[in-house]
C-alpha positions, 0 to 999 in steps of 0.5 A: 775251651776244651772242645775248642782245643780238641777241634784245633788238634783235629783228633790228636793221633799219636801213632808214628813211623815205626811204631811197634804198637807200644801203648801210651801209659799215662796222660800228663800236663805241663804249664808254662807260667809266664810273667813280664820283666823289663828284659822280656818275658820270664818263665817259671822253671823247677829243678827236679830231684837228682836222685829220683823221679822223672827227668831227674836233675832236669829243669822243667815246667810245673806239671804232672800226671793226669788222675782219675780225679781229674776226669780221665774216664778211660785208660789212654789209647794211642790216639787221644779221645774226646775229653782227655784234653779237658781232664789234662786241664784240670790236672795242670791246674791241680799240679800247679797248685801242688807244685808251686802253691799258685792258683789258676783256673781252667779258662786261664790255660792256652793249649799250645802243644801235645807231646808223644814220646818216641815208641822206644821209650819204656813208659810213654806219657802223652803230654799236653802243654799249656801257656798261662799268665802267672798269678800273683803269690809266693811260690811254695815248693813241694820238696817231694817234687822239686828241689829249687825254682827260678824265673828266667827268660827263655833265651837265658835258659837256652844259653845256660843249656848250651853252656852245659850248666842247665839240664833240659829235655827236648820238649822243655828246649823246644817250648823255650825255643818257641818263647824266645822271640816274644817280647811280652806275655800278651804277645806269647799268649796271642800268638798261642791263642791265634795258631793251631796247637802243635802235634809233637809225635816224636821219633828218636833216631841214633846218629853218630852216637848221639840222638836226633828227634824228628817230627812230622813234616821232616823228610826222614820222618817215615824213613831214617835213610833219608836223614841227609837227603835234602828236603823239609826239615823238622828235627831237634839235633841233640848230638852236641851242645848247643842243641840245634832246631831245624824247622824248614818245610817245603810248602809243596809237601803235603805232610807239612803240619802247618 
């Protein structure tokens, strides 16, 4: 499965326009656990402690850092090397068990994306995102990692965030947005298995006192001066609630990631 995923990603590159050479510090893995419900698929979300740790106070999917025990042979480099995704897959299974007490197997994970933070982030974690059908079992939280959990429909999570009552970070928001149209867990998994994994090598641009996140395919991805220029869009505008995601790629654009 790992080698297939690496082929789908085409040799994941994490260099972005304006990259100042700042290193990738760690590799991480995140798992979107899905279950069917009467109103549509639900995802498991965990609330991080408000006073410590990464993404303090945010609602996230289970996940965490890839450790040596997961099979990461070398320190991460600016481009993901063969074997990194396999190590992330092992870490994903381990982290789900540690954070929720739910047990998965490596082959139950479907790779959907790899996220690289902007060069301006002090500590950059390249994070591999997976979908998985949630196994049966009771959720037991690791109190050091999470203070609450909930099963929630992606569209409902986005509505709560828009109302200011649910804290999300951009990768979580975009992932929920991508799931909002799926009618069943099978639909979500089939869509993910059929498509190429997405490469979100992120740029963050300050505009009017807020932030807009750009990805490959956006007309301004390589030049901030083109932010208001007509053309392809692949961006998340977080300057005000509700956040807005724009994905409109010019089919003639050779930079279209597909």
